[in-house]
C-alpha positions as CSV (number, residue, x, y, z in Angstrom):
1,M,-139.1,-34.6,20.3
2,H,-138.5,-38.1,21.6
3,A,-141.1,-40.9,21.4
4,N,-141.8,-40.5,25.1
5,D,-142.5,-36.8,24.6
6,Y,-145.1,-37.7,22.0
7,T,-146.7,-40.2,24.4
8,E,-147.1,-37.5,27.0
9,F,-148.3,-35.0,24.4
10,R,-150.9,-37.5,23.2
11,E,-152.2,-38.0,26.7
12,K,-152.5,-34.2,27.2
13,L,-154.4,-33.9,23.9
14,E,-156.7,-36.7,24.9
15,R,-157.5,-35.0,28.2
16,S,-158.0,-31.6,26.6
17,Y,-160.0,-32.3,23.4
18,S,-163.0,-34.3,22.4
19,W,-162.2,-35.6,18.9
20,P,-162.9,-34.6,16.3
21,A,-161.9,-31.1,17.3
22,L,-160.7,-27.7,16.0
23,Y,-157.0,-27.6,16.6
24,M,-154.7,-24.6,16.1
25,F,-151.1,-25.0,14.9
26,K,-148.7,-22.1,15.2
27,F,-145.2,-22.2,13.8
28,I,-142.3,-19.8,13.1
29,V,-139.8,-20.5,10.3
30,S,-137.3,-18.6,8.3
31,S,-138.8,-17.0,5.2
32,D,-137.1,-19.4,2.8
33,K,-139.0,-22.3,4.5
34,E,-142.5,-20.8,3.7
35,E,-143.3,-23.5,1.0
36,E,-142.2,-26.3,3.3
37,I,-144.4,-25.1,6.2
38,T,-147.5,-24.4,4.1
39,N,-147.2,-27.8,2.5
40,L,-148.1,-29.3,5.9
41,F,-151.6,-28.0,5.3
42,P,-152.3,-28.5,1.6
43,K,-156.1,-28.5,1.9
44,N,-156.4,-25.9,4.6
45,E,-156.3,-22.1,4.7
46,V,-153.4,-20.8,6.7
47,K,-152.5,-17.3,7.9
48,L,-149.0,-16.2,7.2
49,K,-147.4,-13.1,8.8
50,S,-143.9,-11.8,8.0
51,S,-141.6,-10.5,10.7
52,K,-140.7,-6.8,10.7
53,T,-137.4,-7.6,9.0
54,G,-139.0,-10.2,6.6
55,K,-136.5,-12.8,7.8
56,Y,-139.2,-15.0,9.5
57,I,-142.7,-16.1,8.8
58,S,-145.3,-17.1,11.4
59,L,-148.0,-19.6,10.3
60,T,-151.3,-20.2,12.0
61,A,-153.6,-23.0,10.9
62,E,-156.8,-23.8,12.7
63,I,-158.2,-27.0,11.3
64,M,-160.6,-29.8,12.1
65,I,-158.7,-32.8,13.2
66,G,-160.1,-36.3,13.8
67,T,-157.7,-37.7,16.4
68,S,-154.8,-36.8,18.6
69,N,-152.6,-39.1,16.4
70,Q,-153.3,-36.9,13.4
71,V,-152.1,-33.9,15.4
72,I,-148.9,-35.7,16.2
73,V,-148.3,-36.7,12.6
74,I,-148.4,-33.0,11.6
75,Y,-146.0,-32.1,14.4
76,K,-143.6,-34.9,13.4
77,K,-143.5,-33.7,9.8
78,A,-143.1,-30.1,11.0
79,H,-140.1,-31.0,13.2
80,T,-138.3,-32.2,10.0
81,I,-138.2,-28.5,8.8
82,E,-134.8,-27.0,9.8
83,G,-135.1,-24.1,12.3
84,L,-138.8,-24.5,12.9
85,I,-140.2,-23.2,16.2
86,A,-143.6,-24.7,17.3
87,L,-145.6,-22.5,19.6
């Protein structure tokens, strides 16, 4: 994501949420990246589900977030994980 994309995303978040708010993150990664993706949410419960073949894992984390900037920080960290798909 480019900086401009984050600016637009921040604007959408500001229009859609009243902060603090409950925000849901959903990601798909290869199974060998499970630790990397769960480390994004060290203090939060996450739901993990393996694909039929076990090659991929989907993660869902619904957490209370204080600001749109905090959401963007998590997405920026997530996008450093190779092969990650954000839903």
